[in-house]
C-alpha positions in Angstrom: 30.1 32.0 -5.7 27.6 29.9 -7.5 28.0 26.1 -6.9 29.2 24.5 -10.0 27.0 21.7 -11.4 28.2 18.1 -10.3 30.1 16.3 -13.3 27.8 13.6 -13.0 24.6 15.5 -12.5 22.3 13.3 -14.7 23.3 10.1 -12.7 23.4 11.9 -9.5 19.6 13.2 -9.9 18.7 9.8 -11.3 20.0 8.1 -7.9 18.2 10.9 -6.0 14.7 10.3 -7.8 15.0 6.4 -7.1 14.8 7.1 -3.2 11.3 8.7 -3.7 12.4 11.2 -1.0 11.6 14.5 -2.3 8.5 16.5 -1.1 7.6 13.7 1.4 6.2 14.9 4.8 8.5 15.2 7.8 9.3 11.9 9.6 10.4 11.3 13.1 13.4 9.2 12.3 14.9 12.1 10.2 13.9 14.7 12.6 15.5 12.9 15.5 18.7 12.8 13.6 19.0 16.5 12.8 18.1 17.2 16.4 20.9 15.1 17.8 23.2 16.7 15.5 22.6 20.0 16.5 22.9 19.1 20.2 26.0 17.3 19.8 27.7 19.8 17.8 26.2 22.8 20.0 24.7 24.9 16.9 21.5 26.3 16.5 20.6 24.8 13.1 20.7 21.5 11.4 19.2 20.0 8.3 19.0 16.9 6.0 19.4 18.5 2.8 18.9 16.9 -0.8 20.2 18.6 -3.8 17.6 18.5 -6.3 17.5 20.2 -9.9 17.5 23.8 -9.5 16.7 23.8 -5.9 17.9 22.4 -2.3 15.2 20.5 -0.1 15.2 20.0 3.4 13.8 16.5 4.5 14.3 17.3 8.2 15.2 20.9 9.4 15.8 22.5 12.8 16.6 26.2 13.4 15.9 27.4 10.1 12.4 28.4 8.7 12.1 27.1 5.0 12.0 23.7 3.5 13.6 24.7 0.4 15.6 27.3 -1.4 17.5 28.2 -4.7 20.9 26.4 -5.4 22.7 29.5 -6.3 22.6 30.2 -2.2 23.0 26.8 -1.1 26.0 25.9 0.8 25.3 22.0 0.7 25.3 22.3 -3.2 29.1 23.4 -2.8 29.6 20.6 -0.2 28.6 17.8 -2.6 31.4 19.0 -5.0 33.9 18.2 -2.2 35.1 15.4 0.0 32.9 13.4 2.3 33.2 16.0 5.1 33.2 19.6 4.6 33.8 22.2 7.4 34.0 25.9 6.8 35.0 27.4 10.1 34.0 31.1 8.9 32.0 31.4 5.8 33.3 35.1 5.3 37.0 33.8 4.9 35.9 31.1 2.5 35.6 32.1 -1.5 33.1 29.8 -2.0 30.6 31.5 0.5 32.0 34.8 1.3 29.6 36.8 -1.2 26.7 34.4 -0.4 23.8 36.5 0.9 22.6 34.0 3.5 26.1 34.3 4.9 26.9 38.1 4.3 23.7 39.4 6.0 23.6 40.0 9.6 22.5 37.8 11.2 23.8 35.0 8.9 25.3 31.7 8.7 29.1 32.1 9.6 29.6 28.3 10.4 28.8 25.4 8.2 29.7 21.8 8.6 28.3 18.9 6.6 28.9 15.2 5.8 28.0 14.2 2.4 25.3 11.7 1.7 26.5 9.1 -0.9 24.7 6.4 -2.6 26.5 2.9 -2.7 28.0 3.9 -6.1 29.4 7.0 -4.7 26.8 9.7 -6.1 26.2 12.6 -3.8 22.7 13.1 -3.1 22.8 15.6 -0.3 24.1 16.3 3.3 23.6 16.0 6.9 24.8 19.6 8.2 25.1 21.9 11.0 25.0 25.6 10.9 25.9 28.5 13.3 25.6 32.2 13.1 29.2 32.7 14.7 32.4 31.3 13.6 33.5 28.1 15.2 35.5 24.7 14.9 34.3 21.0 15.6 36.2 18.7 17.5 37.0 15.2 16.6 34.0 13.7 18.3 31.6 16.0 16.9 32.9 15.2 13.6 32.8 11.5 14.0 29.2 11.9 15.2 28.2 13.7 12.1 29.7 10.9 10.0 27.9 8.2 11.9 24.6 10.2 11.7 25.1 10.6 8.2 25.8 6.8 7.6 22.4 6.2 9.5 20.5 8.4 7.3 21.9 6.6 4.3 20.9 3.1 5.8 17.3 4.7 6.4 17.3 5.9 2.7 18.5 2.5 1.3 15.9 0.5 3.4 13.2 3.0 2.0 14.2 2.5 -1.5 14.1 -1.3 -1.0 10.6 -1.1 0.4 9.5 1.2 -2.5 10.9 -1.2 -5.1 9.3 -4.2 -3.4 6.1 -2.4 -3.5 6.6 -1.7 -7.3 7.1 -5.1 -7.7 4.4 -6.5 -5.8 1.8 -4.1 -7.6 3.2 -5.0 -11.1 2.8 -8.7 -10.2 -0.6 -8.3 -8.9 -1.4 -6.3 -12.0 -0.1 -8.9 -14.4 -1.9 -11.8 -12.6 -4.9 -9.8 -12.7 -4.6 -9.4 -16.6 -3.9 -13.0 -16.8 -6.9 -14.2 -14.8 -9.1 -11.7 -17.0 -7.8 -13.3 -20.2 -8.6 -16.9 -18.9 -11.9 -15.7 -17.6 -13.1 -14.5 -20.9 -11.9 -17.7 -22.6 -14.1 -19.6 -20.1 -17.1 -17.3 -20.6 -17.0 -17.8 -24.5 -16.8 -21.8 -23.7 -19.6 -21.6 -21.5 -21.8 -19.5 -23.9 -21.0 -22.2 -26.6 -21.7 -25.1 -24.3 -25.0 -27.0 -25.0 -24.7 -29.6 -22.1 -26.3 -28.3 -18.7 -23.6 -29.9 -16.5 -20.9 -28.5 -18.8 -22.4 -25.2 -18.4 -22.6 -25.1 -14.9 -19.1 -26.5 -14.3 -17.7 -23.7 -16.5 -19.9 -20.9 -14.7 -18.5 -22.0 -11.3 -14.9 -21.9 -12.8 -15.6 -18.4 -14.2 -17.0 -17.1 -10.9 -13.8 -18.2 -9.3 -11.6 -16.6 -11.5 -13.6 -13.4 -11.6 -13.2 -13.4 -7.5 -9.5 -14.0 -7.7 -9.1 -11.4 -10.4 -10.9 -8.8 -8.5 -8.9 -9.8 -5.3 -5.8 -8.9 -7.2 -7.0 -5.7 -8.3 -7.8 -4.6 -4.7 -4.4 -5.6 -3.6 -2.8 -3.7 -6.6 -4.7 -0.5 -5.3 -4.1 -1.2 -1.4 -1.6 1.1 0.4 -0.9 -1.3 3.3 -1.2 -5.1 4.2 -4.7 -4.8 5.2 -7.9 -4.8 2.9 -11.4 -3.7 3.6 -13.4 -7.1 3.0 -16.8 -5.1 3.1 -15.4 -3.2 0.0 -14.2 -6.4 -1.7 -17.3 -8.4 -1.0 -19.8 -5.7 -2.4 -17.6 -5.4 -5.5 -17.5 -9.4 -5.7 -21.3 -9.3 -5.2 -21.6 -6.9 -8.1 -19.4 -9.4 -10.3 -21.6 -12.3 -9.4 -24.6 -10.5 -10.1 -23.5 -10.1 -13.9 -22.4 -13.8 -14.2 -25.5 -15.8 -12.8 -28.4 -16.8 -15.1 -30.9 -14.0 -16.0 -33.8 -13.4 -13.9 -31.7 -14.1 -10.6 -30.9 -11.0 -8.7 -27.7 -11.1 -6.3 -27.4 -8.2 -3.9 -24.8 -7.7 -0.9 -24.6 -5.4 2.1 -21.2 -6.0 4.3 -19.8 -4.5 7.2 -16.4 -3.2 7.1 -13.7 -5.8 8.1 -9.9 -5.5 8.0 -7.9 -8.7 6.9 -4.9 -9.5 4.8 -5.0 -11.2 1.3 -4.7 -14.7 2.5 -8.1 -14.3 4.7 -9.9 -12.3 1.8 -9.0 -15.1 -0.5 -10.7 -17.5 1.6 -13.7 -15.5 2.2 -14.1 -14.6 -1.5 -14.1 -18.4 -2.3 -16.8 -18.9 0.4 -19.0 -16.1 -0.9 -18.5 -17.2 -4.6 -19.4 -20.9 -3.6 -22.5 -19.7 -1.5 -24.0 -18.0 -4.5 -23.1 -21.0 -6.7 -24.7 -23.2 -4.6 -27.8 -21.2 -4.3 -28.1 -21.1 -8.1 -27.6 -24.8 -8.5 -30.0 -26.2 -5.7 -32.8 -23.2 -5.6 -33.2 -22.3 -9.3 -34.0 -24.4 -12.2 -33.4 -22.9 -15.8 -35.7 -20.1 -16.4 -36.6 -19.6 -12.7 -36.7 -15.9 -11.1 -35.8 -14.9 -7.7 -33.1 -13.1 -5.3 -30.0 -14.1 -3.7 -29.3 -11.9 -0.9 -25.8 -11.6 1.0 -25.2 -9.9 4.2 -21.9 -9.7 6.5 -22.1 -8.3 9.9 -20.1 -8.5 13.2 -21.9 -10.3 16.1 -21.4 -9.5 19.9 -18.8 -12.5 20.4 -16.2 -11.1 18.0 -17.1 -13.2 15.1 -18.0 -12.0 11.6 -20.9 -13.7 10.2 -21.9 -14.0 6.3 -25.6 -15.1 5.5 -26.8 -16.0 2.1 -30.5 -16.2 1.7 -32.4 -17.3 -1.5 -36.0 -17.8 -2.5 -35.9 -19.9 -5.6 -39.0 -21.9 -6.3 -36.7 -24.8 -5.3 -36.3 -23.8 -1.7 -39.9 -25.2 -0.7 -39.1 -28.5 1.4 -40.9 -30.5 -0.8 -38.4 -30.2 -3.9 -35.4 -28.9 -2.1 -32.3 -31.0 -3.0 -29.4 -31.9 -0.8 -26.8 -29.0 -0.6 -23.7 -31.2 -1.0 -21.1 -31.9 -3.7 -17.9 -30.3 -4.8 -19.1 -26.8 -4.2 -19.8 -27.6 -0.5 -16.3 -29.2 -0.2 -14.5 -26.3 -1.3 -16.4 -23.9 0.7 -16.1 -26.1 4.1 -12.1 -26.1 3.2 -12.0 -22.5 3.1 -14.2 -22.0 6.3 -11.9 -24.6 8.2 -9.0 -22.3 7.1 -10.7 -19.4 9.1 -11.6 -21.6 12.2 -15.1 -21.0 11.0 -18.5 -23.1 10.8 -21.4 -23.1 8.3 -25.1 -23.9 9.2 -28.1 -24.4 6.8 -31.6 -23.3 7.5 -34.6 -24.4 5.3 -37.9 -22.4 5.5 -41.3 -22.8 3.4 -39.8 -19.7 1.5 -36.4 -19.4 1.6 -33.0 -21.3 2.2 -30.2 -19.6 4.6 -26.8 -20.4 4.6 -24.9 -18.9 7.7 -21.1 -18.7 7.9 -19.4 -17.7 11.2 -15.6 -17.2 11.7 -13.7 -15.1 14.1 -12.8 -11.6 12.7 -9.0 -11.9 11.6 -8.2 -8.3 12.6 -9.9 -5.2 14.2 -13.1 -4.1 12.2 -12.6 -0.8 10.3 -14.8 2.1 11.5 -18.2 1.3 10.4 -19.6 3.5 7.4 -22.6 3.4 5.5 -22.6 0.7 2.8 -22.3 1.7 -0.8 
């Protein structure tokens, strides 16, 4: 007998889709459930089955070869139309399964027992079941165990759904924040280009750089698949942005070894790099000057990460060099303090170097060639 369509099929399928479980890889938590169900019930096969549109799909399976199959031969598609627990002691004697090729053939499925997996609002999305090639009957302990294991599967699914929804919300928030920051950045850029006062222009440029840095960070966070970001990639992209913002004639380059860290650490390091470039522009270059700001990031032998900023602007010579203090240095110092780091400055006849050192916040990612 071909299974009927569930009376709430559209709602049921919608609920199944929200779990985002279909066509995912095998996972140990679910594999352990079917293995335990099989051993407790003494059957050769067990599955966690989801009834999709036009097919059944196994999230976990032991004792059977396939991961999916058509609904017309699905025993679980019958089960979701019944009560919370279905037991067919001999499939040859049950009208729902007596003509099913999976049961009629020898060897075929002669025994089926399954607990229906229901959502919180009562919609059946699949089953946890056990199967045998000979007729049999479960005892009360085995039935109760299947029910408990089925409840455990639903708890795992509900937790998964909660995490998926939280991740989607996080990505949406980061996307909206990034768009808002880009809008503000565009406004600041227009104001900077229209400004005639040199100090106002410099201030607006510093604001624009910081906005761009934060917007880029939110862009990377929205792309990330975990809690850690590759700061090497982030700093390379940030350097490319800064290169487009600084005055014409000043080249900005960056090479950074990979480093894994969370968003909070990335924010602090992005602020540091931002201010290093802003300070270099302010103190080493006058209007119309040409030169280069070079940034590097690397691990040292003591477990620290070190960022160097070197510039060769005409104002780097000791005779004309201006003190590197002010609001920018205060902002950078505060960020360095958050990382338990330190900063030193070194001036020579041809360049100025700012060196920031801080403990690596996490194990470094495998070193790869810089792009």
